[in-house]
N, C-alpha and C positions, 0 to 999 in steps of 0.2 A: 544400632541405636535407633530408638523410635523417631519417626520423621517429625518435622515441624508441624505438618498438617495434623497428624495424630495428636501431637501435644496440644495444639489449639483446640481440637475437638474435645479433649478431656477437660481443658480449662473452661471452655464455653459451658459445658454441662455442669461445672462446679460453681460458677458464679450465677446464682439464681436471684439474689437480692443484694442491692447496694444502697449506700447512703452518700450523698455529696453534701458537705458542710462548707458554706462560703458566706462571707459577709455582704456580697453584692448580688449573687444569684437569687432570683425570685422563684417561688414554686410555680411550675408551668401551669398549674390549675387554679392560680389566684387571679384576682381582678388585674387587668392590664394596667401597670403603673405608667407614670409620665415618661420615665426613661425606659424606652422599649428595648434598648440594646441588651441589657442583662436578662430581661424577660425572654427575648428571642433566643439568646445564647442558651439559657437554661432549658427552654422548650426543645431546642435542637439536641441538646445533650440527652434529655429525657427520651426523646423519640429514638435516637440512635441506639441507646441501650436496649430498648424494646425490640427494635428492628434487627440489629446486628447480633445481639446476644440472648434474645428472649429473656432479658433480665429486667426485673422490676426495680426502678431507681426512685428513691425518695430524695428530694432536694430540700435542704433545710437552710433557711436564711438565718445566719448567726447574728444575734443582737446583744450578745454578752454571755459570759460563761454561766452566770446564775440561771439564765433562761435555759441554756443547754442542760445544766445539771438537773433541772426539774423535768426535762423532756427525755433524758438519755435512756430511760428504761425501754420506752417504745421505739426510740430512734435506732438503737443499736441491736434490738432484739432480732435474732435470726438473720443478721446481715452477714454476707460473705466478704464484701469489699467495702472499704471506706475511701472516698476521695476527699481529702482534707486540705483546705487552703492554708498556706504557710503563715501568712500574716493576717490573722483575724483581728488583731488589735492595732488598727492603723494609727491610733492616737497615743498608744503606750510607748514608754521608752524601749521595752522589749516587745516588739510587735508580734512575736510568736508565742507569747506567754500562754494564752488560751489554747493555742494549737497543741502545745506540749501537754497541757492538762487533759485535753480531749484524747490525745494519743495515749496517755496513761490509762484512761478508761477503755480505750480500744484494745490494748494488749492484755488487760485484765478480763476482757469479755471472751467467753468461750466459743463464740461463733466466728468472729472476724478473723479471716485468714490473711488478708492483704490490706495494706494502707498505702495509697498513692498520695504523696505530698504534692499538691498542685500549686505551682509557683511561677512567678515572673523572674525570680532570681536565676542568674546564669551559672552560679557555682553550686552544683549538686553536692559536691564533697563537703563543703562547709555546713550545709543543712544537715546532712547525715551525721557529721561530727558534733554538731550542736545537740542533736537527738541523743547520740551516744553519751555525751557529757551529762545530759539531764538524767539519764537512767543509770549511769555508772559512777559518776564522780560525786563524792559526798562533801565537797569543799566549795566555798564561795570563790569568786574570781580573785578577790583580795588574798584569800588564804593560799590559793595556787601560786599567785605571783610571789608572795612572801617565801613560800617553801622553795620555789625554783631559784629565786634570787639568793637565798641562803646557801643552797647547794652549789650554785654557780660560783659564788664568792670563794667557797672553800676549794673547789676544783681548780679554778683559775689561779688561785694562790699557789697551788702546788705546780701547776703547769708553768707559770711565769718564773717561779723560783728555780726549777730544775731543767727546763727546756733551753736548748741552745739556739733554737730557731728564732729568726727575726720576726717582729710583729706577730708573735704567736697568739696573742689574745684575739686579734682580728681574724686570723686564719681559723682559729678554733671555733669562733662564733659562726663564721661562714660555713664551715663544715657541719656544724650542728644544725644550722638553718636548712642546709641541703638535705640532710638525712631525715629530718622530721617533716618535710614538706607534705608527705602523704603517709606518715608512719602509722597512725592509730588505726586506720581502717584498711590497712593491708592485711592479707592472710597471714596467719602465724608463721608459716614457712618463710615468707618474705621479711617479716619482722625479725626473725632469727638471723637471717643473712645481713640485714641492716645493722643489727647489734654487733655481729662479728666484725663487720667492716669498720664500725666505729671504734671498737676495741683495738683493732690492728692499727688504726690511725693514731689513737692515743699512745699506744706503746711506741710508735715511731717518733713521737715528739721528744723522747728522753734519750740521753746517752745510754749505751748498752749497759754500762756498769750500774746505772741508777734505775733502769727500766723496771726490774722486778720490785724494788722497794716502792717506787712511785705508784706503780699499778696497784700494789697492795693498799696503799693509803687511799687511792681513789675508790677501790672496792669497799673499804671501810666507810667511806662517805655515802656511797649510793646503796650499799648493802646488796640485796638481791632484787632491788626495785628499779633497775635501769629502764626496763620497758615502761613502767608506770611513770617514771620521771620524764621520759621522752614524750609520752602522751600529754602529761601536764604542760611540758614546754611547748608542744605544738598548739595546744588550746590557748595558752597565754600569748604565744607568738602571733597567732591569727586574730587575737583580740576579739574573740567571740562574745556575743551578748548572751552570756549563760544565765539560765534560770536555775536558781539553787533550790534543791528539794529540802524540806524540813523533816519529812518522815523517814522511817528506817526500813521501808519496804525494799526487798531484794528481788532482782529480776534476772532471768536467764537471758543473757545477751550474747549473740554470736555474730561474727562479721562474715558475710557471704560475699567476698570480693570487695571492691571499693564502691559498689553501687547499691548494695543491699545490706540491711540489718535484719536479724531475726531476733525478736524480743518476745519471750514467753510464747514462742511458736507462731507469732504473727510476723509476716514479711513486710518490711517497710522500704519503699523506694521513692524516687523523685520523678515527677512528671511535669514537663514544661507547659505553661499556658499559651505558648506561641502557636500550638496546634489548634485547629478549629474544633469546636465542641463535638461535631459529629465524628471526629477522628479519635476521641478519647478512649472509647471502648477498645478499638483496635490497638492503640498504643499501650493500654493496660495489659492486654493479653500478650503483646510482644514482649513487654517487660517481664511478665511472669514466665514466659517461655525461656528467657535468658538467665533465670536464676541458677546459680551453681548448685551442684548436688541435686539434680532434678529427679533422680529415680525415686527417692523416698517420697518427695512431694507428689509426683505423678501417680505412684502406686497408691498412696493414701487417698488421692482424689478419685481414682478409679473405684476403690472400695467404697468410698463415701457416696459416690453416684449410684452404685448398686443398692446400697442400704436405703437411700432416700427415694429411689425411683422404682426399684424392682421388688422390694420386700413387701409383698402384698398384705402381710398381717399387720403392718405398722399403722395403727389408727383405724383399722377396719375389722377389728375382731381378731381372735387368735385362730384363724383358719377353720372356723366352723365350730370351735369348742363352745359349748353352752355354759351358762352360769352354773347350772346344776352339776355338770361334769367337773368344772373348775373347783367348786367348793367341796365336792365329794372327795376329790383327790387330796386337797389341802387338809381337810379335816381328818384324813387317815394318818397324818403325821402325828407321832406320839409327842414329840417336842415341837411346840409352835413358837419358836423365837424368831427374831428378825433375820439371823443368819440363815436359818432353814427356809424362811420365806423367800429370801433372795435366791437361794439355790433352786427353789421350786420354780420361780419365775424364769430363771435361766434355762431350766429343763424344758419349759414350755416353748421357748423361742429359738434355742440354739440350733436345732436341726433345720428349722426353716431358714435361718441365716446361712448356715453351711450350704444348704441346697441352692439358695439364691446365688451364692458365690460360685458354686460349681457350674451352674447352668447359664448364668448371665454375664460372666466375665469374658471379655474379649481376649481369647487366647493368643491371637495374632499380635495384638498390642503388648500383651504381657511378655511374649517371647522376644519381641523387638526391644522392649524396655530393658530386658536383662542382657541383651547383646551389646558388645563393646563396639564403638565406632572405630573406623580405620586409624584415626589419628589420636585415639584415646590411650593415654598412658596408664598402665596398671600401677596404681598407688600401693605403697606399703601400708598395711593396716596396723595401727598402733594397738598395743595390748589394752590400753584403757578403753579404746573403741570396742574391741571384742568383748571386754568385760561388761561394758554398759549394755551391749546387745544381749549378752547372756542374762544379765539381771532383768531386762525387760521381758525376756521370754519365760524365765523360771521363777521370778520372785515378785511378791506383792508387798509393797511398803505399807506400814501400818496406817499411813495417812490416807491410803486409798480404800480402807475398809468401809463397808456400808454402815456399820454401827461401831464406832470407836469406843463408846462409853460402856457397852455391854457385850464385849467380845468373849465368846466361849472357846477355850483351848481346843485346837484341832490338830490333826496330823500335819507335820511340816512347820508348825510354829517355832520361831527361833527367838531365843532370849539371850541378851548379853549379860554376863555375870559382872555386876558392879563391884563385888567383893572377890578378890583373887582366891581361887580354889587350889590351884597347883602352881605356885611361884616357880619360875624356871630361870636359870642363869648359867652361862658357861663358866663363870668364875666362882660360882657357889654363893654369890651374894643374894640371889633371889630377886633381883631388881630388873630383869629383862623386860623390855617394852613390848607387850603383845596383848591381844584381847582374847577372852575366853567366852565360849558360847555353848548353849545346849539346844538341841532340836528335838521336838516331840516325835516319837516313832510309834506311839500307840495307834492301833487301827482306828479308822474313822468311827466305826460303830461304838467302840469303847469310849472314844472322846465324847460322842453324843450322849452316851448313857454311862457316866463315870462310876455310878454305883456298882456296875458289873465288875469293875476292877478296884472297888473300894477306894476310889480317888487316888490310886497309886499309878501314876502315869509313867510310861517308859520313855526315857530320853537317851540320847547319846551325846557325848562330850566332844567338843572341837575347839581349836584355837587357831590363831594366826601366827604362832611362833615359827619362824624359819619357813614360812609359806610364801613362795614366790608366785606372783601373779602369772608369770609366763609358764611356770611349771603346771599350775592349776589349769590354765587354758589348753596346754598341750595334752593333758591327761583327763580332762573333764568328761569326755565321751566314753573313754575306756574304763575309767575307774569311777565308782560312785561315791568317792570319799570327799569330793570337793563341792562347795557351793559358792557362787559369786554373789556377794551382798552389796557391792558398790563397784564403781568403775575402777577402783584401785585396791580392792581388798577381796581376798578369798579366804574361806574357812576350810580346814581339813578336819574331817570327822573321824572318830575312833571306830573300831569294829565292834566294840562291846556296848551293851546298854546298861543303864542304871535306872532304878525306880525312885520317883520323888512323889511324896504325898502332897497333894494340893487340894485343900478343902474348898477354897473359893475359885472354882474353875471358870467363873464368869467375872470379868474384870474390865476396868477402864484401861485402854492401851497406853494412856499417857501417865499412868501411875505405876510405880514399882511394886513388885510383890516379894514377900520374904518366904523362903523355903529352907529346909534343912537338907544339906548334902554332906554325907560323911560327918554328921554331927556338928557341922558348921552352919551358922546362920548366913545365908547367902541372899543378897539383894539381886533381883532379876529385873532387867529392863527389856520390855517387848520391842522388837524392831520390825517384825513382819513375818511372813511365812512363805515357804515354797509352794508353788502350785501343785495340785494333787498328783499329777503324773510324775513330776520330778521328786516330790516327797516320797512317793511309793518306791522309787528306785533305791533310796537310802534305807527305807524300812525293810525292803527285801534283802539288801546286803547285810544289815545288822542281824536279822533273824535267821538268815541262811548260815551266817557265821556261828550263831548260837546253836544251830542244829548239827554242827559237825560232830563226828564220832572219832575219837582216837583209839587205836588198838595197838597192842604189843604182841607181835607175832615173830616167830623165828625168821631171821633174815641174815643176809651176808653182810658182814661188817665192811 
């Protein structure tokens, strides 16, 4: 495993610019105020970041959210790290209201990788739980309390009626308080163990002859939401000052142990103000060094450092290419649409990027990064994790396309059939639940100039009927008939191709298109496409199958 010193070296190189937002700190380059303490503290913080990390630190004195909202574009631009005071609103009922709103801007920002919540509070866990509730819970405190009280009333009614234990309600509530004391921010594996233990406890409350019936009634009350209800109960039990969101924005929220949250790719952790300002940079890097699942983080930082530091063409011309050469090559393209322009730009720079990676990456650090530590346990990788990795490597979602409004059909494009083409059912009713897809297998040059094929595109058909994700993952390298399109879904493709006439080959990816397949009007929804290399494997399979020759020769029966 990579050493701590090497980890810190990677992190030092990755934190080039930071912003500190506090309601008391003064900018170190402003006029000296009457209260020198906060001026001196902020100056010490500013100097330490430059000295210890060669990092440019901006210090912003918070005077209200409206002021921040006006300044946020330049404050957050190209910042790697944010240090954010937890209680910016000292006179508000919810003193961290503006903090959470600023945090919302930070996780939506494409540059900020880390946010350190800077606080005098002693309870790190409750701060992170409050942040989790803000981004994940769509209910007010009163709504949470009402839902929990209703569920508890029903559950305790069954427990008190059927249990033979004395003082069962008190014991039940004590057990509930014990198991949720740190439930929400526990890793999923720990949550699963806590839920199993709680279920065993509940079953033990009832006489054996009533246990099955009572547990069924309790399951009907909580349905499949026990983990959610335990989270609600923990938030209510801790009496958190929750800030309720009114918007419907959704966030990708992951729990990295009890000390870190990962929201939209931004890592959030708590830093105590009890340390001196000149220790802040060191404590930040220490905290980042201790983030679970570090390999992915460190690898991405290594690559980012190479791209930002070593890629000579970035911002300094394209390696000596003149305007005349650039325009001459672009003007030689017969079709000058945005998709081709993006491909042209990628062609200009991808070899320089690859060469920089090959020559500048620290091979020693990479080798140690992929080595296991002596005490490191080999985890069992879940199918959904492998599927997600496959999707990242092979598939491009329609949301990531450079031009979503005018996308031209290309090799590897995948469409979901909104109208069933081949209903399947084991009992003959034709109501089996599965999805149907088609993938374009026409060659790229024909897709670029569809008049050569009279707009008759070659596709192959696939579906998800009876397709197990584990089977697809086991055979995806050996057989070219599977594609992973999500972390829980794979498509199996046929060996044969069909042709579909598509007149409007340039379309808005958010709009459905109608085609005829086997004389049926079929609505197609575009979902994305396979990357060129992986699409070509399927194309080769389909047309190699079409080129087979069957013969009838004398042979032994």
